[in-house]
N, CA and C atoms as an extended XYZ file, in Angstrom:
195
Properties=species:S:1:pos:R:3:atomname:S:1:resname:S:1:resid:I:1 pbc="F F F"
N       122.499      101.970       95.261 N   MET     1
C       120.542      101.154       95.451 CA  MET     1
C       120.605      101.829       94.530 C   MET     1
N       121.156      103.325       94.155 N   ILE     2
C       120.166      103.533       92.766 CA  ILE     2
C       120.098      102.765       91.293 C   ILE     2
N       121.193      101.943       91.344 N   ALA     3
C       121.417      100.956       90.185 CA  ALA     3
C       119.813      100.084       89.704 C   ALA     3
N       119.493       99.959       90.897 N   THR     4
C       118.443       99.048       90.829 CA  THR     4
C       117.420      100.220       90.982 C   THR     4
N       117.512      101.248       91.597 N   ALA     5
C       116.016      102.525       91.258 CA  ALA     5
C       116.402      102.645       89.768 C   ALA     5
N       117.204      102.136       89.054 N   PHE     6
C       116.854      103.688       87.764 CA  PHE     6
C       116.889      101.677       86.611 C   PHE     6
N       116.917      100.451       87.510 N   LEU     7
C       116.901       99.235       86.775 CA  LEU     7
C       114.827       99.542       86.359 C   LEU     7
N       114.763       99.642       87.485 N   ALA     8
C       113.376       99.113       88.362 CA  ALA     8
C       112.286      100.307       87.057 C   ALA     8
N       112.736      101.632       87.344 N   LEU     9
C       112.225      103.097       86.113 CA  LEU     9
C       112.468      102.101       85.095 C   LEU     9
N       113.818      101.643       84.406 N   GLY    10
C       113.755      101.008       83.190 CA  GLY    10
C       112.521      100.301       82.581 C   GLY    10
N       112.694       99.620       83.120 N   ILE    11
C       111.835       98.253       83.224 CA  ILE    11
C       110.251       98.699       82.740 C   ILE    11
N       109.374       99.512       83.243 N   ILE    12
C       108.767      100.022       84.318 CA  ILE    12
C       108.429      101.012       82.379 C   ILE    12
N       109.841      101.651       81.826 N   LEU    13
C       109.811      102.073       80.335 CA  LEU    13
C       109.405      100.834       79.567 C   LEU    13
N       110.330      100.035       79.293 N   ILE    14
C       109.853       99.044       78.335 CA  ILE    14
C       108.630       98.362       78.540 C   ILE    14
N       107.690       98.070       79.839 N   PHE    15
C       105.978       97.844       79.775 CA  PHE    15
C       105.445       98.985       78.361 C   PHE    15
N       105.209      100.058       79.740 N   GLU    16
C       104.847      101.123       79.408 CA  GLU    16
C       104.501      101.552       77.554 C   GLU    16
N       106.193      101.739       77.491 N   GLY    17
C       106.478      101.921       75.731 CA  GLY    17
C       106.327      100.702       74.773 C   GLY    17
N       106.038       99.778       75.748 N   LEU    18
C       105.617       98.385       74.090 CA  LEU    18
C       103.917       98.169       74.646 C   LEU    18
N       103.199       98.606       75.508 N   ALA    19
C       101.836       98.539       75.668 CA  ALA    19
C       101.350       99.631       74.932 C   ALA    19
N       101.807      101.066       74.519 N   TYR    20
C       101.134      101.748       73.804 CA  TYR    20
C       102.303      101.607       72.230 C   TYR    20
N       102.580      100.857       71.792 N   ALA    21
C       103.575      100.775       70.526 CA  ALA    21
C       102.588       99.895       69.543 C   ALA    21
N       102.492       98.590       70.892 N   LEU    22
C       101.321       97.554       69.985 CA  LEU    22
C       100.232       97.041       70.372 C   LEU    22
N       100.028       98.189       71.370 N   ALA    23
C        98.414       97.921       71.651 CA  ALA    23
C        97.363       99.827       72.189 C   ALA    23
N        98.301      100.504       70.724 N   PRO    24
C        97.548      102.115       71.527 CA  PRO    24
C        96.057      102.075       71.470 C   PRO    24
N        95.621      101.251       70.820 N   SER    25
C        94.103      100.818       70.939 CA  SER    25
C        93.242      100.747       71.962 C   SER    25
N        93.739       98.959       72.226 N   LEU    26
C        93.671       99.277       74.117 CA  LEU    26
C        93.582      100.119       74.727 C   LEU    26
N        95.050      100.531       74.842 N   ILE    27
C        95.213      101.311       75.958 CA  ILE    27
C        94.070      102.620       75.710 C   ILE    27
N        93.669      103.012       74.898 N   GLU    28
C        91.901      104.333       74.684 CA  GLU    28
C        91.311      103.354       75.057 C   GLU    28
N        90.916      102.017       75.005 N   GLU    29
C        90.065      101.923       75.412 CA  GLU    29
C        89.585      101.961       77.609 C   GLU    29
N        90.704      101.242       77.383 N   LEU    30
C        91.209      101.164       79.209 CA  LEU    30
C        90.748      102.605       80.100 C   LEU    30
N        91.569      103.257       78.678 N   LEU    31
C        91.662      104.760       79.399 CA  LEU    31
C        89.911      105.840       79.960 C   LEU    31
N        89.244      105.507       78.359 N   LYS    32
C        87.789      105.325       79.134 CA  LYS    32
C        87.223      104.852       79.961 C   LYS    32
N        87.920      103.734       79.823 N   SER    33
C        86.813      102.324       81.584 CA  SER    33
C        87.346      103.344       82.452 C   SER    33
N        88.897      103.326       82.851 N   LEU    34
C        88.291      104.258       83.697 CA  LEU    34
C        88.733      105.496       84.223 C   LEU    34
N        88.247      105.755       82.889 N   LYS    35
C        87.272      107.534       83.020 CA  LYS    35
C        85.998      107.720       83.809 C   LYS    35
N        85.113      106.358       83.194 N   SER    36
C        84.113      106.052       84.243 CA  SER    36
C        84.063      105.869       85.274 C   SER    36
N        85.198      105.314       86.187 N   LEU    37
C        84.694      105.116       87.406 CA  LEU    37
C        84.764      105.877       88.186 C   LEU    37
N        84.437      106.019       88.865 N   THR    38
C        84.259      107.430       89.893 CA  THR    38
C        85.603      107.647       90.873 C   THR    38
N        85.530      108.281       91.583 N   LEU    39
C        87.031      109.033       92.044 CA  LEU    39
C        87.494      107.545       93.073 C   LEU    39
N        86.487      107.415       93.918 N   LYS    40
C        86.600      106.647       94.896 CA  LYS    40
C        87.358      105.390       94.735 C   LYS    40
N        86.800      104.764       93.099 N   LYS    41
C        87.505      103.769       92.717 CA  LYS    41
C        88.491      103.119       91.520 C   LYS    41
N        88.508      104.435       91.589 N   ARG    42
C        89.814      104.549       90.275 CA  ARG    42
C        91.903      104.989       92.357 C   ARG    42
N        90.601      105.465       93.055 N   ARG    43
C        92.052      105.844       93.870 CA  ARG    43
C        91.795      104.294       94.512 C   ARG    43
N        90.873      103.820       95.537 N   ALA    44
C        91.314      101.502       95.290 CA  ALA    44
C        91.893      101.033       94.562 C   ALA    44
N        91.348      101.323       93.480 N   PHE    45
C        92.772      100.677       92.174 CA  PHE    45
C        94.204      101.024       92.601 C   PHE    45
N        94.810      102.426       92.348 N   GLY    46
C        95.795      102.427       92.459 CA  GLY    46
C        96.424      101.954       93.478 C   GLY    46
N        96.247      102.150       94.809 N   ALA    47
C        96.444      101.411       96.078 CA  ALA    47
C        96.931       99.960       95.934 C   ALA    47
N        95.265       99.316       95.052 N   LEU    48
C        95.652       97.808       95.088 CA  LEU    48
C        96.820       97.939       94.163 C   LEU    48
N        96.906       98.359       93.075 N   ALA    49
C        98.398       98.429       92.205 CA  ALA    49
C        99.607       98.264       92.809 C   ALA    49
N        99.550       99.429       93.891 N   CYS    50
C       100.530       99.668       94.831 CA  CYS    50
C       101.764       98.769       95.543 C   CYS    50
N       100.274       98.139       96.557 N   GLY    51
C       100.024       97.276       97.617 CA  GLY    51
C       100.293       96.276       96.871 C   GLY    51
N       100.185       96.051       95.931 N   LEU    52
C       101.314       94.530       94.578 CA  LEU    52
C       101.949       94.613       94.302 C   LEU    52
N       102.743       95.882       94.259 N   GLY    53
C       103.651       96.516       93.607 CA  GLY    53
C       105.170       95.905       94.686 C   GLY    53
N       104.862       96.778       95.835 N   ILE    54
C       105.336       96.332       96.946 CA  ILE    54
C       105.423       95.163       97.510 C   ILE    54
N       104.312       93.941       97.604 N   VAL    55
C       104.536       92.478       97.890 CA  VAL    55
C       105.738       91.899       96.629 C   VAL    55
N       105.434       92.901       95.668 N   MET    56
C       106.526       92.042       94.914 CA  MET    56
C       107.673       92.436       95.004 C   MET    56
N       108.098       93.575       95.114 N   VAL    57
C       109.507       93.882       95.159 CA  VAL    57
C       109.702       93.180       96.876 C   VAL    57
N       108.442       93.045       97.767 N   LEU    58
C       109.433       92.357       98.840 CA  LEU    58
C       109.592       90.633       98.325 C   LEU    58
N       108.720       90.005       97.729 N   VAL    59
C       109.460       88.933       97.428 CA  VAL    59
C       110.681       88.842       96.214 C   VAL    59
N       110.595       89.756       95.469 N   ALA    60
C       112.071       89.710       94.790 CA  ALA    60
C       113.294       89.567       95.366 C   ALA    60
N       113.494       90.382       96.458 N   GLN    61
C       113.922       90.678       98.095 CA  GLN    61
C       114.288       89.532       98.223 C   GLN    61
N       113.416       88.826       99.251 N   ILE    62
C       113.567       87.609       99.477 CA  ILE    62
C       114.441       86.070       99.185 C   ILE    62
N       113.732       86.194       96.845 N   ILE    63
C       114.076       85.895       96.630 CA  ILE    63
C       115.800       86.077       96.166 C   ILE    63
N       116.078       86.933       95.688 N   GLY    64
C       117.385       88.045       96.021 CA  GLY    64
C       118.186       87.465       97.393 C   GLY    64
N       117.698       86.786       98.224 N   ALA    65
C       118.758       87.323       99.076 CA  ALA    65
C       119.405       86.148       99.203 C   ALA    65
């Protein structure tokens, strides 16, 4: 279980690092766009991303089972 958690965190850090390394100006534009959104819209976006992540984890578990 802990190995899976470390694997997941490692994969997240790889993708985050790649985004900052390969397209730092796009990240800046994305952050400016997010700043212009209302707090309610940012929360909705966060909840949507969290829900999508949960669905992806469940699908991965079903496929691996």
